[in-house]
Biopython code that builds the backbone (N, CA, C, O; Angstrom):
import numpy as np
from Bio.PDB.StructureBuilder import StructureBuilder

atoms = [
    (1, "UNK", "N", (10.776, 91.181, -30.924)),
    (1, "UNK", "CA", (11.360, 92.061, -29.677)),
    (1, "UNK", "C", (11.401, 91.247, -28.297)),
    (1, "UNK", "O", (10.470, 90.619, -27.794)),
    (2, "UNK", "N", (12.600, 91.394, -27.845)),
    (2, "UNK", "CA", (12.532, 90.549, -26.481)),
    (2, "UNK", "C", (11.969, 91.324, -25.257)),
    (2, "UNK", "O", (12.102, 92.534, -25.078)),
    (3, "UNK", "N", (11.171, 90.253, -24.250)),
    (3, "UNK", "CA", (10.584, 91.186, -23.020)),
    (3, "UNK", "C", (11.542, 91.598, -22.061)),
    (3, "UNK", "O", (12.475, 90.843, -21.787)),
    (4, "UNK", "N", (11.438, 92.576, -21.580)),
    (4, "UNK", "CA", (12.454, 93.083, -20.224)),
    (4, "UNK", "C", (12.530, 92.427, -19.211)),
    (4, "UNK", "O", (11.374, 92.147, -18.895)),
    (5, "UNK", "N", (13.161, 92.050, -18.572)),
    (5, "UNK", "CA", (13.449, 91.160, -17.408)),
    (5, "UNK", "C", (13.328, 92.407, -16.144)),
    (5, "UNK", "O", (14.380, 92.814, -15.653)),
    (6, "UNK", "N", (12.448, 92.780, -15.826)),
    (6, "UNK", "CA", (12.002, 93.653, -14.521)),
    (6, "UNK", "C", (12.473, 93.384, -13.362)),
    (6, "UNK", "O", (12.364, 94.203, -12.449)),
    (7, "UNK", "N", (13.188, 91.980, -13.163)),
    (7, "UNK", "CA", (13.534, 91.561, -12.287)),
    (7, "UNK", "C", (14.909, 92.206, -11.825)),
    (7, "UNK", "O", (15.300, 92.389, -10.672)),
    (8, "UNK", "N", (15.452, 92.460, -12.855)),
    (8, "UNK", "CA", (16.503, 93.644, -12.904)),
    (8, "UNK", "C", (16.516, 94.976, -12.667)),
    (8, "UNK", "O", (17.524, 95.664, -12.825)),
    (9, "UNK", "N", (14.973, 95.587, -12.124)),
    (9, "UNK", "CA", (14.996, 96.393, -12.198)),
    (9, "UNK", "C", (14.865, 96.843, -10.484)),
    (9, "UNK", "O", (14.068, 96.173, -9.827)),
    (10, "UNK", "N", (15.393, 97.612, -9.990)),
    (10, "UNK", "CA", (15.022, 97.492, -7.942)),
    (10, "UNK", "C", (14.324, 98.242, -7.985)),
    (10, "UNK", "O", (13.968, 98.274, -6.807)),
    (11, "UNK", "N", (13.684, 99.086, -8.552)),
    (11, "UNK", "CA", (12.389, 99.707, -8.213)),
    (11, "UNK", "C", (11.233, 99.304, -8.746)),
    (11, "UNK", "O", (10.427, 100.226, -8.875)),
    (12, "UNK", "N", (10.837, 98.177, -9.127)),
    (12, "UNK", "CA", (9.799, 97.599, -9.293)),
    (12, "UNK", "C", (9.753, 96.374, -8.665)),
    (12, "UNK", "O", (10.803, 95.786, -8.406)),
    (13, "UNK", "N", (8.151, 95.682, -8.248)),
    (13, "UNK", "CA", (8.209, 94.695, -7.921)),
    (13, "UNK", "C", (7.519, 93.494, -8.420)),
    (13, "UNK", "O", (7.375, 93.757, -9.614)),
    (14, "UNK", "N", (7.017, 92.354, -8.219)),
    (14, "UNK", "CA", (5.675, 91.349, -8.628)),
    (14, "UNK", "C", (5.669, 90.468, -7.379)),
    (14, "UNK", "O", (6.533, 89.791, -6.822)),
    (15, "UNK", "N", (4.407, 90.717, -7.149)),
    (15, "UNK", "CA", (3.958, 90.079, -6.085)),
    (15, "UNK", "C", (2.358, 89.037, -6.332)),
    (15, "UNK", "O", (1.258, 89.342, -6.795)),
    (16, "UNK", "N", (2.685, 88.274, -6.001)),
    (16, "UNK", "CA", (1.417, 87.092, -6.581)),
    (16, "UNK", "C", (0.233, 87.896, -5.773)),
    (16, "UNK", "O", (0.450, 88.278, -4.623)),
    (17, "UNK", "N", (-0.804, 88.094, -6.303)),
    (17, "UNK", "CA", (-1.825, 88.449, -5.663)),
    (17, "UNK", "C", (-1.861, 89.921, -5.230)),
    (17, "UNK", "O", (-2.440, 90.266, -4.201)),
    (18, "UNK", "N", (-1.246, 90.750, -6.016)),
    (18, "UNK", "CA", (-1.190, 92.173, -5.595)),
    (18, "UNK", "C", (-0.898, 92.723, -7.226)),
    (18, "UNK", "O", (0.154, 92.631, -7.858)),
    (19, "UNK", "N", (-2.509, 93.457, -7.763)),
    (19, "UNK", "CA", (-2.532, 93.463, -9.471)),
    (19, "UNK", "C", (-2.419, 92.813, -10.330)),
    (19, "UNK", "O", (-2.165, 93.279, -11.440)),
    (20, "UNK", "N", (-2.596, 91.271, -10.068)),
    (20, "UNK", "CA", (-2.729, 90.174, -10.745)),
    (20, "UNK", "C", (-1.009, 89.672, -10.705)),
    (20, "UNK", "O", (-0.712, 88.877, -11.596)),
    (21, "UNK", "N", (-0.059, 90.014, -9.898)),
    (21, "UNK", "CA", (1.321, 89.493, -10.631)),
    (21, "UNK", "C", (1.701, 90.446, -11.081)),
    (21, "UNK", "O", (2.883, 90.528, -10.747)),
    (22, "UNK", "N", (1.336, 91.564, -11.873)),
    (22, "UNK", "CA", (1.882, 92.685, -12.841)),
    (22, "UNK", "C", (3.239, 93.492, -12.023)),
    (22, "UNK", "O", (3.265, 93.675, -10.806)),
    (23, "UNK", "N", (4.164, 93.850, -12.838)),
    (23, "UNK", "CA", (5.207, 94.368, -12.284)),
    (23, "UNK", "C", (4.755, 95.949, -11.958)),
    (23, "UNK", "O", (4.216, 96.621, -12.838)),
    (24, "UNK", "N", (5.041, 96.531, -10.511)),
    (24, "UNK", "CA", (4.459, 97.690, -10.109)),
    (24, "UNK", "C", (5.808, 98.071, -9.699)),
    (24, "UNK", "O", (6.841, 97.427, -9.516)),
    (25, "UNK", "N", (5.355, 99.872, -9.568)),
    (25, "UNK", "CA", (6.585, 100.123, -8.799)),
    (25, "UNK", "C", (6.675, 99.702, -7.663)),
    (25, "UNK", "O", (5.702, 99.046, -7.293)),
    (26, "UNK", "N", (7.689, 99.861, -6.772)),
    (26, "UNK", "CA", (8.121, 98.963, -5.332)),
    (26, "UNK", "C", (6.658, 99.813, -4.543)),
    (26, "UNK", "O", (6.113, 100.793, -5.050)),
    (27, "UNK", "N", (6.288, 99.254, -3.408)),
    (27, "UNK", "CA", (5.526, 99.751, -2.272)),
    (27, "UNK", "C", (4.086, 100.298, -2.992)),
    (27, "UNK", "O", (3.245, 100.709, -2.192)),
    (28, "UNK", "N", (3.656, 100.346, -4.745)),
    (28, "UNK", "CA", (2.831, 100.842, -4.843)),
    (28, "UNK", "C", (1.772, 100.150, -5.683)),
    (28, "UNK", "O", (1.899, 98.932, -5.561)),
    (29, "UNK", "N", (0.599, 100.542, -6.636)),
    (29, "UNK", "CA", (-0.044, 99.034, -6.887)),
    (29, "UNK", "C", (0.147, 99.984, -8.425)),
    (29, "UNK", "O", (-0.841, 99.866, -9.150)),
    (30, "UNK", "N", (1.237, 100.864, -8.981)),
    (30, "UNK", "CA", (1.083, 101.239, -10.014)),
    (30, "UNK", "C", (1.986, 100.260, -11.086)),
    (30, "UNK", "O", (3.181, 100.022, -10.914)),
    (31, "UNK", "N", (1.129, 99.714, -12.292)),
    (31, "UNK", "CA", (1.881, 98.938, -12.921)),
    (31, "UNK", "C", (2.596, 99.670, -13.858)),
    (31, "UNK", "O", (2.172, 100.693, -14.396)),
    (32, "UNK", "N", (3.749, 99.124, -14.071)),
    (32, "UNK", "CA", (4.885, 99.051, -14.767)),
    (32, "UNK", "C", (4.490, 99.705, -16.167)),
    (32, "UNK", "O", (5.062, 100.603, -16.785)),
    (33, "UNK", "N", (3.183, 98.886, -16.520)),
    (33, "UNK", "CA", (2.961, 99.315, -18.173)),
    (33, "UNK", "C", (2.165, 100.356, -18.297)),
    (33, "UNK", "O", (2.043, 100.807, -19.436)),
    (34, "UNK", "N", (1.410, 101.021, -17.165)),
    (34, "UNK", "CA", (0.902, 102.461, -17.037)),
    (34, "UNK", "C", (1.786, 103.356, -17.404)),
    (34, "UNK", "O", (1.546, 104.162, -18.303)),
    (35, "UNK", "N", (3.237, 103.307, -16.562)),
    (35, "UNK", "CA", (4.005, 104.390, -17.414)),
    (35, "UNK", "C", (4.155, 104.721, -18.349)),
    (35, "UNK", "O", (4.232, 105.911, -18.655)),
    (36, "UNK", "N", (4.284, 103.376, -19.431)),
    (36, "UNK", "CA", (4.809, 103.133, -20.765)),
    (36, "UNK", "C", (3.528, 103.762, -21.870)),
    (36, "UNK", "O", (3.699, 104.429, -22.890)),
    (37, "UNK", "N", (2.013, 103.207, -21.161)),
    (37, "UNK", "CA", (1.151, 103.404, -21.900)),
    (37, "UNK", "C", (0.695, 105.504, -21.732)),
    (37, "UNK", "O", (0.086, 106.174, -22.566)),
    (38, "UNK", "N", (1.186, 105.908, -20.591)),
    (38, "UNK", "CA", (0.913, 107.342, -20.333)),
    (38, "UNK", "C", (1.943, 108.188, -21.500)),
    (38, "UNK", "O", (1.679, 109.044, -22.345)),
    (39, "UNK", "N", (3.322, 107.453, -21.071)),
    (39, "UNK", "CA", (4.502, 108.353, -22.089)),
    (39, "UNK", "C", (3.959, 108.202, -23.252)),
    (39, "UNK", "O", (3.781, 109.276, -23.828)),
    (40, "UNK", "N", (3.443, 106.768, -24.138)),
    (40, "UNK", "CA", (3.121, 106.591, -25.377)),
    (40, "UNK", "C", (1.943, 107.491, -25.770)),
    (40, "UNK", "O", (1.734, 107.679, -26.968)),
    (41, "UNK", "N", (1.198, 108.031, -24.889)),
    (41, "UNK", "CA", (-0.340, 108.989, -25.278)),
    (41, "UNK", "C", (0.462, 110.347, -25.165)),
    (41, "UNK", "O", (-0.038, 111.156, -25.947)),
    (42, "UNK", "N", (1.699, 110.971, -24.359)),
    (42, "UNK", "CA", (2.115, 111.979, -24.766)),
    (42, "UNK", "C", (2.033, 112.663, -23.587)),
    (42, "UNK", "O", (2.054, 113.894, -23.578)),
    (43, "UNK", "N", (1.891, 111.647, -22.035)),
    (43, "UNK", "CA", (2.369, 112.557, -21.295)),
    (43, "UNK", "C", (3.818, 111.963, -21.042)),
    (43, "UNK", "O", (4.349, 110.913, -21.405)),
    (44, "UNK", "N", (4.395, 113.387, -20.029)),
    (44, "UNK", "CA", (5.351, 113.604, -19.190)),
    (44, "UNK", "C", (5.598, 113.197, -17.817)),
    (44, "UNK", "O", (4.753, 113.190, -16.923)),
    (45, "UNK", "N", (7.003, 112.806, -17.700)),
    (45, "UNK", "CA", (6.958, 112.387, -15.832)),
    (45, "UNK", "C", (6.421, 113.327, -14.973)),
    (45, "UNK", "O", (6.408, 113.133, -13.757)),
    (46, "UNK", "N", (5.913, 114.472, -15.560)),
    (46, "UNK", "CA", (5.627, 115.402, -14.214)),
    (46, "UNK", "C", (3.862, 115.466, -14.703)),
    (46, "UNK", "O", (3.050, 115.773, -13.831)),
    (47, "UNK", "N", (3.464, 115.215, -15.862)),
    (47, "UNK", "CA", (1.667, 114.600, -16.060)),
    (47, "UNK", "C", (1.526, 113.435, -15.199)),
    (47, "UNK", "O", (0.740, 113.542, -14.257)),
    (48, "UNK", "N", (2.277, 112.123, -15.394)),
    (48, "UNK", "CA", (2.116, 110.988, -14.229)),
    (48, "UNK", "C", (2.333, 111.600, -12.990)),
    (48, "UNK", "O", (1.291, 111.462, -12.350)),
    (49, "UNK", "N", (2.954, 112.053, -12.500)),
    (49, "UNK", "CA", (2.986, 112.375, -11.046)),
    (49, "UNK", "C", (1.961, 113.067, -10.597)),
    (49, "UNK", "O", (1.181, 112.718, -9.711)),
    (50, "UNK", "N", (1.955, 114.030, -11.190)),
    (50, "UNK", "CA", (0.631, 114.616, -10.697)),
    (50, "UNK", "C", (-1.434, 114.317, -11.049)),
    (50, "UNK", "O", (-2.507, 114.835, -10.738)),
    (51, "UNK", "N", (-0.782, 112.883, -12.060)),
    (51, "UNK", "CA", (-2.092, 112.062, -11.930)),
    (51, "UNK", "C", (-2.367, 111.150, -11.320)),
    (51, "UNK", "O", (-3.502, 110.676, -11.274)),
    (52, "UNK", "N", (-1.192, 110.633, -10.607)),
    (52, "UNK", "CA", (-1.351, 109.439, -9.926)),
    (52, "UNK", "C", (-0.395, 109.404, -8.273)),
    (52, "UNK", "O", (0.713, 108.881, -8.151)),
    (53, "UNK", "N", (-1.220, 110.140, -7.076)),
    (53, "UNK", "CA", (-0.706, 110.453, -6.082)),
    (53, "UNK", "C", (-0.024, 109.021, -5.972)),
    (53, "UNK", "O", (-0.282, 107.867, -6.317)),
    (54, "UNK", "N", (1.190, 109.850, -5.175)),
    (54, "UNK", "CA", (1.844, 109.228, -4.255)),
    (54, "UNK", "C", (2.886, 108.104, -5.027)),
    (54, "UNK", "O", (3.080, 106.922, -4.743)),
    (55, "UNK", "N", (3.269, 108.649, -5.734)),
    (55, "UNK", "CA", (4.465, 107.710, -6.825)),
    (55, "UNK", "C", (5.823, 108.530, -6.908)),
    (55, "UNK", "O", (5.822, 109.740, -7.132)),
    (56, "UNK", "N", (6.562, 108.058, -6.782)),
    (56, "UNK", "CA", (7.953, 108.903, -6.310)),
    (56, "UNK", "C", (8.822, 108.954, -7.813)),
    (56, "UNK", "O", (9.079, 107.920, -8.431)),
    (57, "UNK", "N", (9.160, 110.097, -8.211)),
    (57, "UNK", "CA", (9.822, 110.374, -9.231)),
    (57, "UNK", "C", (11.167, 109.976, -9.357)),
    (57, "UNK", "O", (11.646, 110.066, -10.488)),
    (58, "UNK", "N", (12.161, 109.390, -8.091)),
    (58, "UNK", "CA", (13.101, 108.432, -8.666)),
    (58, "UNK", "C", (12.570, 107.587, -9.281)),
    (58, "UNK", "O", (12.765, 107.386, -10.479)),
    (59, "UNK", "N", (11.747, 106.899, -8.500)),
    (59, "UNK", "CA", (11.071, 105.620, -8.877)),
    (59, "UNK", "C", (10.920, 105.409, -10.890)),
    (59, "UNK", "O", (11.374, 104.715, -11.800)),
    (60, "UNK", "N", (10.159, 106.316, -10.700)),
    (60, "UNK", "CA", (9.541, 106.702, -12.286)),
    (60, "UNK", "C", (10.609, 106.855, -13.553)),
    (60, "UNK", "O", (10.351, 106.512, -14.707)),
    (61, "UNK", "N", (11.587, 107.312, -13.202)),
    (61, "UNK", "CA", (12.568, 108.129, -13.989)),
    (61, "UNK", "C", (13.667, 106.479, -13.605)),
    (61, "UNK", "O", (14.605, 106.489, -14.401)),
    (62, "UNK", "N", (13.716, 105.646, -12.985)),
    (62, "UNK", "CA", (14.233, 104.683, -12.627)),
    (62, "UNK", "C", (13.803, 103.561, -13.492)),
    (62, "UNK", "O", (14.670, 102.791, -13.905)),
    (63, "UNK", "N", (12.511, 103.375, -13.825)),
    (63, "UNK", "CA", (11.698, 102.919, -14.796)),
    (63, "UNK", "C", (12.127, 102.500, -16.217)),
    (63, "UNK", "O", (12.283, 101.423, -16.791)),
    (64, "UNK", "N", (12.276, 104.058, -16.607)),
    (64, "UNK", "CA", (12.237, 104.943, -17.943)),
    (64, "UNK", "C", (13.941, 104.391, -18.235)),
    (64, "UNK", "O", (14.440, 104.009, -19.294)),
    (65, "UNK", "N", (14.452, 104.497, -17.120)),
    (65, "UNK", "CA", (16.025, 104.353, -17.385)),
    (65, "UNK", "C", (16.382, 103.033, -17.716)),
    (65, "UNK", "O", (17.153, 102.694, -18.614)),
    (66, "UNK", "N", (15.779, 102.323, -16.946)),
    (66, "UNK", "CA", (16.105, 100.647, -17.118)),
    (66, "UNK", "C", (15.657, 100.423, -18.318)),
    (66, "UNK", "O", (16.415, 99.698, -18.961)),
    (67, "UNK", "N", (14.543, 100.825, -18.981)),
    (67, "UNK", "CA", (13.866, 100.343, -19.981)),
    (67, "UNK", "C", (15.346, 100.676, -21.255)),
    (67, "UNK", "O", (15.960, 99.853, -21.934)),
    (68, "UNK", "N", (15.498, 102.041, -21.176)),
    (68, "UNK", "CA", (16.084, 102.711, -22.180)),
    (68, "UNK", "C", (17.551, 102.266, -22.582)),
    (68, "UNK", "O", (18.101, 102.447, -23.668)),
    (69, "UNK", "N", (18.174, 101.495, -21.189)),
    (69, "UNK", "CA", (19.489, 100.859, -21.125)),
    (69, "UNK", "C", (19.209, 99.540, -21.592)),
    (69, "UNK", "O", (19.984, 98.980, -22.368)),
    (70, "UNK", "N", (17.993, 98.914, -21.114)),
    (70, "UNK", "CA", (17.874, 97.305, -21.949)),
    (70, "UNK", "C", (17.685, 97.583, -23.275)),
    (70, "UNK", "O", (18.027, 96.671, -24.028)),
    (71, "UNK", "N", (17.126, 98.829, -23.920)),
    (71, "UNK", "CA", (17.506, 98.484, -25.273)),
    (71, "UNK", "C", (18.685, 98.757, -25.978)),
    (71, "UNK", "O", (18.893, 98.527, -27.169)),
    (72, "UNK", "N", (19.495, 99.300, -25.103)),
    (72, "UNK", "CA", (20.922, 99.424, -25.438)),
    (72, "UNK", "C", (21.854, 98.306, -25.346)),
    (72, "UNK", "O", (22.926, 98.300, -25.951)),
    (73, "UNK", "N", (21.330, 97.070, -24.363)),
    (73, "UNK", "CA", (21.874, 96.024, -24.374)),
    (73, "UNK", "C", (21.872, 95.202, -25.484)),
    (73, "UNK", "O", (20.892, 94.954, -26.186)),
    (74, "UNK", "N", (23.627, 94.555, -25.701)),
    (74, "UNK", "CA", (23.656, 93.232, -26.503)),
    (74, "UNK", "C", (22.677, 92.552, -26.533)),
    (74, "UNK", "O", (22.333, 92.415, -25.359)),
    (75, "UNK", "N", (22.024, 92.049, -27.155)),
    (75, "UNK", "CA", (20.768, 90.508, -27.617)),
    (75, "UNK", "C", (21.688, 89.540, -27.596)),
    (75, "UNK", "O", (22.650, 89.728, -28.340)),
    (76, "UNK", "N", (21.673, 88.345, -26.824)),
    (76, "UNK", "CA", (22.246, 87.076, -27.076)),
    (76, "UNK", "C", (21.752, 86.401, -28.321)),
    (76, "UNK", "O", (20.587, 86.587, -28.672)),
    (77, "UNK", "N", (22.462, 85.720, -28.933)),
    (77, "UNK", "CA", (22.286, 85.427, -30.214)),
    (77, "UNK", "C", (21.934, 85.807, -31.577)),
    (77, "UNK", "O", (21.285, 85.159, -32.397)),
    (78, "UNK", "N", (22.698, 87.468, -31.737)),
    (78, "UNK", "CA", (22.595, 88.467, -32.710)),
    (78, "UNK", "C", (23.778, 88.435, -33.289)),
    (78, "UNK", "O", (24.035, 89.207, -34.213)),
]
sb = StructureBuilder()
sb.init_structure("model")
sb.init_model(0)
sb.init_chain("A")
sb.init_seg("    ")
for serial, (resi, resn, name, xyz) in enumerate(atoms, 1):
    if name == "N":
        sb.init_residue(resn, " ", resi, " ")
    sb.init_atom(name, np.array(xyz, "f"), 0.0, 1.0, " ", f" {name:<3s}", serial, name[0])
structure = sb.get_structure()
């Protein structure tokens, strides 16, 4: 499975030295991976917003929607 190109998602950023350069929600230290780990464990968006202070619902939804759209996109070479 191909990796997502998070640089195409305006809700996230990767800054060297900030959370080891991991993709995080813009203007936070919340790694994108943490959102998906929580969803995989059975959490929903409301749970994540309650557990991690300072997150913006629109950013979290944008990350999830970006991943979903990326799964629907045709892959090169198929």
